[in-house]
N, C-alpha and C positions, 0 to 999 in steps of 0.2 A: 927691895921691900923687906922690912925687918920682920923678925920672928913674931912679935906681938901683932902686927898687922896681919900676918899670915894666919895666926891662930883665930883671930876674929873673922877673917874672910872664910876660913874653913868651917868655923861654927855656923856662919851664915849659910854656907852651902848645905850643911847637914840639916839645918832648920828648913831651908827651902825644899829639900827632898821630902822631909816629913810632912810639911804643910801641903806640898803638891800632891803627895799620895792621899792625904786626908781629903783634899779637894776633889780628886778624881774618884776615890772609892767610898767616901763617907760624907759627902756634902749634904745628904739628906738625913743623916743621923742626928736625932734630937740632942744627943750629948754634946754636939758641936755647935749648937744654935748660937751661943755667944760669940763664936769665931766667925760663922758664916751668915747669921741672920736669915737663914732660909726656913720658911714655914713649911710644914708638911704638905700643904696644898699647893705650894709652888715648886716642889722639887723637880717635877718633870719640866716645868717651864724654864728653869735655870740650869738644867743638867748640862747642856752643851757649853754654856758659859763657864760654869764651875770646872768642868773637865779641861777646857782649854786654859783657864787660868792656872790650873794645877800643872798642865804640861809646860806653860811658860815658866812657872816657878822651878820646875825640874831642869828646864833648859838653862836658866840662869845658874843653877847650882853646878851643872855640868861645865858651864863657861868658867865659873870660879875655879872648879877642880882642874880644868885644863890649864888655866893660867897659873895655878899654883904648881902644877906638874912641870910646865915649861920653865917657870921661875927656878925650880929646884933641880931639875934633872935633864933639861934639854940643852942647856948652854945658851939659851936665848932669854936671859932674865928680863931684858927690857920689854920684849913682847909679852911675856908672861905677866909682868907687872901691869902693863897696859890693859890687858884683858881683865885682870882682877880689879883694877881701879875703875874701869868702865862698868863692870857688873855691880860693884859695890855702890858706885855713884847712882846708878839706875835704881837700885833697891832703896836708897835713901830717898830719892825723888818720888818713887812709887809709894813709899810709906807716907810721905807728906801728902801725896795726892789722895791716897786712901782716906786720910783724915779729913781732907777738904771735901771730898765727895760723900763721906758717911761719918758724921761726928760721933755716932755710937760706937764706932770701931777704933777709938783712940788707943786702946790697949793693943790691938792688933797692929795699928799703924806704928806705934812705938816699937813693938816687937820686930816689925819689918825693917825699920830704919836704924835701930840702935846698934846692932852687931856690925853691919856694914859701915855705919857712921863712925864707930870706934876704929875699925880697920883703916879708914881713911885718915882719921885724926892722928892715930899713931904713925901712919905712914908719913904724914906731913911733919910731925914733930921730930921723928927719928931718922930723917933722910940723910 
């Protein structure tokens, strides 16, 4: 996996951690309504879902970080690459699914899919 792919994968991991933490700790904050579309009266009803999605995002970030570590430091580059490719592919598909299920979240869907998509494109181009 080339350096450019690793940079976009690493940026994706960082973004997933930030978004995951926001989903867990700030899903009811009105400043993030554009991202989450959660109305104040619905915060308690969606709390469990928002917190679990936040945890999933952090788990994917840790998967990417583990794959990048394996790729660069463990001597098992093939396995590390496979983990990063899987996590990035999943994020691209989940970004598309986000847009399919909620058209108002197009910007969020692009944000979710763009970084990992670029990691995959650069991986395929510069193999």
